[in-house]
Backbone as numpy.savetxt, mean C-alpha at the origin, in Angstrom:
# Nx Ny Nz CAx CAy CAz Cx Cy Cz
-7.92 3.59 -13.05 -7.34 2.59 -12.12 -5.90 2.97 -11.79
-5.16 3.41 -12.81 -3.77 3.80 -12.58 -3.69 4.95 -11.59
-4.61 5.90 -11.72 -4.60 7.06 -10.82 -4.87 6.62 -9.39
-5.81 5.72 -9.22 -6.12 5.23 -7.88 -4.95 4.48 -7.27
-4.27 3.69 -8.08 -3.12 2.95 -7.56 -2.00 3.90 -7.16
-1.83 4.97 -7.93 -0.79 5.94 -7.60 -1.10 6.62 -6.27
-2.37 6.99 -6.07 -2.77 7.62 -4.81 -2.57 6.66 -3.65
-2.91 5.40 -3.86 -2.77 4.41 -2.79 -1.30 4.18 -2.47
-0.46 4.14 -3.48 0.96 3.93 -3.23 1.53 5.09 -2.40
1.04 6.31 -2.66 1.48 7.46 -1.87 0.95 7.35 -0.45
-0.27 6.86 -0.29 -0.84 6.68 1.05 -0.02 5.66 1.83
0.36 4.59 1.17 1.09 3.51 1.84 2.39 4.03 2.42
3.07 4.91 1.70 4.37 5.40 2.17 4.20 6.27 3.41
3.02 6.84 3.62 2.82 7.76 4.74 2.04 7.12 5.87
1.54 5.90 5.66 0.74 5.25 6.69 1.62 4.53 7.70
1.20 4.50 8.96 1.88 3.68 9.96 1.81 2.21 9.57
2.79 1.45 9.97 2.89 0.06 9.55 1.60 -0.74 9.75
0.97 -0.70 10.95 -0.25 -1.50 11.14 -1.36 -1.10 10.17
-1.41 0.18 9.82 -2.47 0.66 8.96 -2.27 0.16 7.53
-1.07 0.28 7.02 -0.88 -0.17 5.63 -0.97 -1.69 5.55
-0.63 -2.38 6.64 -0.81 -3.82 6.62 -2.29 -4.17 6.51
-3.13 -3.40 7.21 -4.57 -3.63 7.14 -5.08 -3.36 5.73
-4.66 -2.25 5.14 -5.10 -1.92 3.79 -4.58 -2.94 2.79
-3.37 -3.44 3.04 -2.80 -4.47 2.17 -3.69 -5.71 2.17
-4.20 -6.06 3.35 -5.05 -7.23 3.46 -6.40 -6.97 2.80
-6.83 -5.71 2.80 -8.11 -5.37 2.19 -7.98 -5.16 0.68
-6.79 -4.81 0.23 -6.55 -4.52 -1.19 -5.46 -5.45 -1.72
-5.81 -6.63 -2.19 -4.80 -7.60 -2.63 -3.86 -7.04 -3.69
-4.33 -6.15 -4.55 -3.45 -5.64 -5.61 -2.31 -4.81 -5.03
-2.48 -4.33 -3.78 -1.41 -3.55 -3.15 -0.17 -4.42 -2.90
-0.35 -5.73 -2.97 0.80 -6.62 -2.78 1.93 -6.25 -3.74
1.57 -5.86 -4.95 2.56 -5.48 -5.95 3.24 -4.18 -5.54
2.44 -3.23 -5.04 3.00 -1.94 -4.64 3.88 -2.09 -3.40
3.36 -2.82 -2.43 4.07 -2.95 -1.15 5.38 -3.73 -1.32
5.45 -4.55 -2.36 6.68 -5.29 -2.60 7.84 -4.33 -2.87
7.53 -3.08 -3.23 8.56 -2.08 -3.49 8.93 -1.33 -2.21
8.22 -1.58 -1.11 8.46 -0.86 0.14 9.05 -1.80 1.18
9.82 -1.26 2.12 10.33 -2.10 3.22 9.18 -2.59 4.08
9.28 -3.79 4.61 8.20 -4.37 5.40 8.46 -4.19 6.88
9.16 -3.13 7.23 9.50 -2.88 8.63 8.27 -2.45 9.41
């Protein structure tokens, strides 16, 4: 699970805003990861 979260956190940093917002809505646990990223 940790490995998957690490990969997802790396994906989030490289995804366009609309895309990571969609994944955030699909993956509630990403809320913790995204809280570390700017919401621009």
